[in-house]
C-alpha positions in Angstrom: 55.8 -53.4 51.9 55.7 -50.7 49.2 55.6 -53.4 46.5 52.6 -55.1 48.2 50.8 -51.8 48.3 51.4 -51.2 44.6 50.0 -54.6 43.8 46.9 -53.9 45.9 46.4 -50.5 44.1 46.6 -52.2 40.7 44.1 -54.8 41.8 41.5 -52.1 42.6 42.3 -49.7 39.8 39.1 -50.6 37.9 36.9 -50.0 40.9 38.4 -46.5 41.2 37.3 -45.8 37.7 33.9 -47.5 38.1 33.1 -45.5 41.2 34.1 -42.2 39.5 32.1 -42.8 36.3 29.3 -40.4 35.5 27.1 -40.6 32.4 26.6 -36.9 31.8 24.6 -37.3 28.6 23.2 -40.7 27.6 22.1 -41.9 24.1 18.5 -41.3 23.4 18.3 -44.5 21.3 18.5 -48.1 22.6 20.7 -50.7 21.1 19.5 -52.2 17.9 17.9 -55.7 18.1 18.6 -57.0 14.6 21.8 -55.3 13.7 25.1 -53.7 14.7 24.9 -50.5 16.9 27.6 -47.9 16.6 27.8 -45.7 19.8 29.9 -42.5 19.6 31.6 -41.8 23.0 33.1 -38.6 24.4 35.1 -39.3 27.6 36.1 -36.3 29.6 38.6 -36.4 32.5 41.0 -34.2 34.3 44.6 -34.9 33.5 46.3 -36.6 36.4 48.6 -34.3 38.5 48.0 -31.4 36.0 45.3 -29.0 37.3 43.6 -27.0 34.6 44.2 -29.6 32.0 41.3 -31.7 30.7 41.6 -34.7 28.3 38.8 -35.4 25.9 38.8 -38.8 24.2 36.5 -39.6 21.4 35.8 -42.8 19.5 33.2 -45.4 18.7 31.9 -48.5 20.4 30.6 -51.2 18.2 27.8 -53.4 19.7 27.3 -56.5 17.7 23.8 -57.9 17.0 22.4 -59.4 20.2 21.7 -63.1 20.3 19.7 -65.0 22.9 22.2 -67.6 24.2 22.8 -69.9 27.2 24.5 -68.2 30.1 27.8 -70.2 29.6 28.0 -69.5 25.9 29.7 -66.2 26.3 32.7 -67.3 28.4 35.1 -67.1 25.4 34.1 -63.6 24.4 36.7 -60.9 24.5 37.1 -57.2 24.4 38.8 -55.6 21.4 40.8 -52.4 21.9 40.6 -52.3 25.7 43.2 -52.0 28.4 44.0 -54.5 31.1 41.9 -52.8 33.8 38.8 -52.7 31.5 39.4 -56.4 30.8 39.6 -57.2 34.5 36.3 -55.4 35.1 34.7 -57.3 32.3 36.0 -60.6 33.8 34.4 -59.5 37.1 31.1 -59.0 35.3 31.4 -62.5 33.7 31.9 -64.0 37.2 28.7 -62.4 38.3 26.8 -63.2 35.1 23.6 -64.2 36.9 22.9 -60.6 37.7 24.4 -59.0 34.6 22.2 -58.8 31.4 25.1 -57.5 29.3 26.4 -61.1 28.9 23.1 -63.1 28.9 22.1 -61.6 25.6 25.4 -62.3 23.8 26.6 -58.7 23.2 30.2 -58.3 22.2 32.1 -55.0 22.6 34.7 -53.4 20.3 36.4 -50.1 20.7 37.7 -48.3 17.7 38.3 -44.9 16.0 40.1 -43.5 19.2 41.4 -39.9 19.3 42.2 -37.5 22.1 43.1 -33.9 22.9 44.2 -32.0 25.9 42.4 -28.7 26.7 43.4 -26.0 29.1 40.2 -25.1 31.0 38.0 -26.3 33.9 36.5 -29.7 33.8 32.9 -28.4 34.0 33.5 -25.9 31.1 34.8 -28.6 28.9 31.9 -30.9 29.8 29.4 -28.2 29.0 30.9 -27.6 25.6 31.0 -31.3 24.7 27.4 -31.9 25.8 26.3 -28.8 23.8 28.1 -30.1 20.7 26.4 -33.5 21.0 23.0 -32.0 21.4 23.6 -29.7 18.3 24.6 -32.7 16.3 21.4 -34.5 17.2 23.3 -37.8 17.4 20.9 -40.2 19.1 23.8 -42.7 19.7 26.2 -40.4 21.4 27.3 -40.6 25.1 29.3 -38.1 27.2 31.1 -39.7 30.1 32.9 -38.0 33.0 35.5 -40.2 34.5 39.2 -40.5 35.7 42.1 -40.2 33.3 43.4 -43.7 34.0 42.0 -46.3 33.6 39.4 -44.4 31.6 38.2 -47.3 29.3 36.7 -49.1 32.4 34.1 -46.4 32.2 33.1 -47.5 28.7 32.5 -51.0 30.0 30.3 -49.6 32.8 28.4 -47.4 30.4 27.8 -50.3 28.0 26.6 -52.6 30.8 24.1 -49.9 31.8 22.9 -49.3 28.3 22.4 -53.0 27.6 20.3 -53.3 30.8 18.2 -50.5 29.5 17.9 -52.0 26.0 17.4 -55.7 26.9 13.7 -55.6 27.7 13.0 -53.9 24.3 15.3 -56.3 22.5 13.6 -59.3 24.0 10.2 -58.0 23.0 11.4 -57.5 19.4 12.8 -61.0 19.4 9.4 -62.3 20.6 7.5 -60.4 18.0 9.7 -61.7 15.2 9.3 -65.3 16.5 5.5 -64.9 16.6 5.5 -63.5 13.0 7.6 -66.4 11.8 5.4 -69.0 13.6 2.2 -67.4 12.3 3.5 -67.2 8.7 3.9 -71.0 8.8 0.2 -71.5 9.4 -1.9 -72.4 6.4 -4.1 -69.5 5.2 -7.3 -71.6 5.6 -6.4 -72.4 9.3 -5.5 -68.8 9.9 -8.9 -67.7 8.5 -10.7 -70.2 10.9 -8.6 -68.9 13.8 -9.6 -65.2 13.1 -13.3 -66.1 12.8 -13.1 -68.1 16.1 -11.5 -65.1 17.9 -14.2 -62.7 16.6 -16.9 -65.0 17.9 -15.2 -65.5 21.3 -14.7 -61.8 21.7 -18.5 -61.3 21.1 -19.5 -64.2 23.3 -17.1 -65.0 26.3 -18.8 -68.4 26.7 -17.0 -69.5 23.5 -13.5 -68.8 24.9 -12.9 -72.3 26.2 -14.0 -73.7 22.9 -11.5 -71.4 21.2 -8.8 -72.7 23.5 -9.6 -76.3 22.6 -9.6 -75.4 18.9 -6.1 -73.9 19.1 -4.8 -76.9 21.1 -6.3 -79.4 18.6 -4.6 -77.5 15.7 -1.3 -77.4 17.5 -1.1 -73.7 17.3 -2.0 -72.6 20.8 1.6 -71.2 21.5 1.4 -68.9 18.5 -1.8 -67.3 19.8 -1.5 -67.7 23.6 -0.9 -64.0 24.3 -3.9 -63.0 22.3 -6.0 -65.8 23.8 -5.1 -64.9 27.4 -5.9 -61.2 26.7 -9.3 -62.4 25.7 -9.6 -64.5 28.8 -8.8 -61.5 31.0 -11.4 -59.4 29.2 -14.0 -62.2 29.4 
């Protein structure tokens, strides 16, 4: 009976950490769209069964460059430097991938540069000092997390999931802007000049908007200019 209860406890360990995770101070910068992002974490937790002792863990999360991928393409991704409960939580997220953006954009997660210290003080006092230090350093990629002492790294996975959800809309916009620039750069200068002249005329005379649409379709470049075209349609 006791053995069965221990197994059940282990099964739900990561939920205990998830439900007790609090992002005390979040990064002010979103994840980079076209490069690696290094996030500096400060994880603060009361030491288990030792009142008045607080453990501060510090390190770095490496978020690889995001890539737009098919939903099933990330199934072989893994966590580097994380414990078993964090991995179990990550597996749970993968099983529920339809509602989790962290995986739909191909991020990978690596934990490194880990260090820790135990401080004799109240949890709130330690948190206040750590947050003050982060603000003084003006580090836009730092996060302060309050959580449990074990399994603490589950909280890193939860934070990363939250930060990806916040960053994803911006990342997608950046990808789209880059795609449009690449497509437009492939258009011959003479055609581009004609397009610009046609847009100017249509902006001045809304009756020419349909003609502009046909022109773009005939040249096979409607997709490159569709956002601009539909903005003109709405104004017209």
